[in-house]
C-alpha positions in Angstrom: -1.6 -19.0 -0.4 -2.7 -17.8 -4.1 -1.1 -14.9 -5.6 -2.6 -11.7 -5.9 -4.8 -10.9 -8.8 -3.6 -7.5 -9.2 -5.6 -6.6 -11.7 -9.1 -7.8 -10.5 -8.0 -6.6 -7.2 -7.2 -3.0 -8.6 -10.3 -2.7 -10.7 -12.4 -4.0 -7.6 -11.0 -1.5 -5.2 -10.9 1.3 -7.8 -14.6 1.0 -7.9 -15.4 0.7 -4.6 -14.0 3.7 -3.7 -15.9 5.3 -6.5 -19.0 3.7 -5.0 -18.6 4.3 -1.4 -17.5 7.9 -1.7 -20.6 8.7 -4.2 -22.2 11.7 -2.6 -19.7 12.6 0.1 -16.7 14.5 -2.1 -16.6 17.0 0.8 -15.9 14.8 3.5 -12.6 15.2 5.2 -10.4 11.8 5.1 -9.0 11.5 8.7 -6.4 9.2 7.5 -4.8 11.6 4.9 -4.9 15.2 6.7 -5.9 18.4 4.6 -7.5 16.2 2.2 -11.1 15.9 1.2 -12.8 12.7 -0.5 -12.9 14.6 -3.8 -8.9 15.2 -3.5 -8.7 11.5 -2.5 -10.4 10.3 -5.5 -8.6 12.9 -8.0 -5.1 11.6 -6.8 -6.2 8.0 -7.6 -6.8 8.9 -10.6 -3.6 10.7 -11.5 -1.5 7.9 -9.8 -3.0 5.6 -12.2 -2.3 7.8 -14.9 1.3 8.5 -13.9 2.0 4.7 -13.8 0.1 4.0 -17.2 3.0 6.9 -18.6 5.6 5.2 -17.0 4.4 1.9 -19.0 3.8 3.5 -22.3 6.7 6.2 -22.4 9.5 4.7 -20.0 9.4 7.5 -17.6 7.5 9.7 -15.2 8.1 12.8 -16.4 5.0 13.2 -18.8 2.3 15.8 -17.7 -0.6 14.7 -16.1 -3.5 16.3 -16.3 -5.3 17.8 -13.5 -8.6 16.1 -12.4 -12.1 17.3 -13.8 -14.7 19.0 -11.7 -16.5 16.3 -8.8 -19.2 15.6 -11.0 -17.1 14.4 -13.6 -14.3 12.6 -11.5 -15.9 8.8 -11.5 -15.4 8.7 -15.0 -12.2 10.2 -15.6 -11.2 7.7 -12.9 -12.2 4.9 -14.9 -10.8 5.9 -17.9 -7.9 6.3 -16.5 -7.7 2.9 -14.8 -8.7 1.3 -18.3 -5.5 3.2 -19.6 -3.5 1.3 -17.0 -4.7 -2.0 -17.3 -4.4 -1.5 -21.4 -0.8 -0.5 -21.0 -0.1 -3.2 -18.7 -1.6 -5.5 -21.3 0.5 -4.6 -24.1 3.6 -5.4 -22.6 5.7 -8.7 -22.8 5.7 -9.8 -19.1 9.6 -11.2 -20.0 10.9 -8.0 -20.2 11.7 -5.2 -17.4 10.4 -1.3 -17.5 11.5 1.7 -16.0 10.1 2.5 -12.5 11.5 5.1 -9.9 13.2 1.7 -8.2 15.3 0.6 -11.3 14.1 -1.6 -13.9 11.7 -4.2 -12.8 9.4 -6.7 -14.6 6.1 -5.1 -15.7 4.0 -6.3 -12.8 5.7 -3.9 -10.9 3.0 -1.1 -11.5 0.2 -3.1 -11.6 1.3 -4.4 -8.1 1.8 -0.9 -6.8 -1.4 0.5 -7.8 -3.2 -2.4 -6.5 -1.8 -1.9 -3.2 -1.7 2.0 -3.2 -5.4 1.7 -4.6 -6.4 -0.7 -1.8 -4.8 1.9 0.8 -6.9 4.7 -0.6 -10.2 2.6 -0.8 -9.7 2.3 3.2 -9.1 5.9 3.3 -12.3 6.7 1.2 -14.4 3.9 3.5 -13.1 5.6 6.7 -14.2 9.3 6.1 -17.7 7.8 5.4 -18.8 4.4 7.0 -15.9 1.8 8.3 -13.3 0.4 6.4 -13.5 -3.5 5.0 -10.3 -5.4 4.9 -8.1 -5.8 2.1 -7.6 -9.0 0.2 -5.5 -11.5 2.6 -2.8 -12.4 -0.5 -2.3 -8.6 -1.6 -1.8 -7.6 1.9 0.9 -10.0 2.5 2.6 -8.8 -1.0 1.8 -5.1 0.5 3.7 -5.7 3.4 6.9 -7.5 1.3 6.7 -4.3 -1.3 6.7 -1.9 1.6 10.3 -3.5 3.0 11.3 -4.6 -0.7 10.5 -1.2 -2.7 9.1 1.7 -0.7 11.5 2.2 2.1 15.2 1.6 0.9 14.9 4.7 -1.2 12.7 6.6 1.8 14.5 5.3 4.8 13.0 5.1 8.1 13.3 8.9 9.1 14.7 9.3 12.7 14.0 6.0 13.8 16.7 5.4 16.8 18.2 1.8 15.4 20.2 -0.3 18.2 19.9 -3.7 16.9 16.6 -4.3 18.2 13.9 -6.7 16.7 10.1 -6.4 15.4 8.4 -9.5 14.6 5.1 -9.1 12.9 2.7 -11.9 12.3 0.0 -12.3 10.2 -3.0 -14.4 12.0 -5.1 -15.4 9.2 -6.1 -18.9 9.3 -5.4 -19.7 5.3 -1.6 -18.8 5.8 0.9 -21.4 5.9 3.6 -21.5 8.7 6.5 -19.1 7.5 4.1 -16.9 5.2 2.7 -13.6 6.6 5.5 -13.6 8.9 8.3 -10.9 9.4 11.5 -10.2 11.1 12.8 -6.8 11.1 16.1 -5.8 12.6 16.6 -2.2 13.2 20.4 -2.6 12.9 22.5 0.5 13.3 23.9 0.8 9.9 20.8 -1.0 7.7 17.6 -2.3 8.0 17.1 -6.4 7.6 14.1 -8.4 6.8 13.6 -11.9 6.8 10.4 -14.5 6.8 10.8 -16.3 9.9 8.5 -17.6 12.8 11.1 -16.0 15.2 10.7 -14.3 18.6 11.7 -10.6 18.5 12.0 -7.9 21.1 8.5 -7.3 20.2 5.9 -9.0 18.4 2.8 -7.9 16.7 0.0 -10.1 15.9 -2.9 -9.2 13.7 -4.8 -10.0 10.2 -2.6 -9.3 7.0 -4.8 -6.4 6.3 -4.5 -4.7 9.7 -0.6 -5.1 9.5 -0.3 -3.4 6.4 -2.7 -0.5 7.5 -0.5 -0.2 10.7 2.8 -0.3 8.7 1.1 2.4 6.4 0.0 4.9 9.5 -4.1 3.8 9.1 -4.2 2.2 12.4 -2.6 2.6 15.9 -1.6 -0.3 17.9 -4.5 -0.4 19.7 -6.4 -3.5 18.3 -3.5 -5.5 18.1 -1.7 -8.3 20.4 1.5 -7.2 21.3 4.0 -8.7 23.2 7.4 -7.6 24.3 8.7 -4.3 24.3 5.7 -2.0 22.7 8.1 1.1 22.8 9.7 -0.2 19.6 6.9 -0.7 17.9 5.7 3.1 19.1 8.8 4.3 18.1 8.5 2.8 14.5 5.3 4.0 14.2 6.3 7.6 15.1 9.2 8.0 12.8 8.4 5.6 9.7 5.4 7.3 8.2 4.6 6.6 4.6 
């Protein structure tokens, strides 16, 4: 499997979000309760600017401008994206940068923004039509990022953990064995994750894109192949909200 081209995917998903939502800024976003499409687009523009601020100033405390009126949003979002990509290109890839997850390679922010923007592109699509799949390598990387970067500081809410195991298996045909598989151990003291073709107390099979959307609460479990104790999966979905 090829590595994700974060910059290309980030640009494509940003433009897709703007295109699909054009003329629908007042629509509610079902996967972001209380949000309209206008707020969704403004959020994307702000997080791109926040990431650029981390890259250029070494911190996330800079004041980020509020989104403009709806008719000016698309150009404002495109400008923010250009600033983010320029900030990324200006950095030596061998150095480290500040993040809310500690010092990381500069690719941290472009990866984070590519994944977040893909998720919000799906949010925008669901508000006006039907979702299209997230790029498979990016979706696999997004599941890795969730367990490596997002959940460690956030935790798993009130999830009851007693040593059960949850196996996720991406069914995309171009994935090698072991790639796109995760065995999650719900230990009482810690959460463990390994890439393994293994048997869990519950196993969930679906495309990498759908698995990422499931973990980020954009899909329910109805459309997946689920084997074993489905209650473990539903406990996870209820407690781990991101």
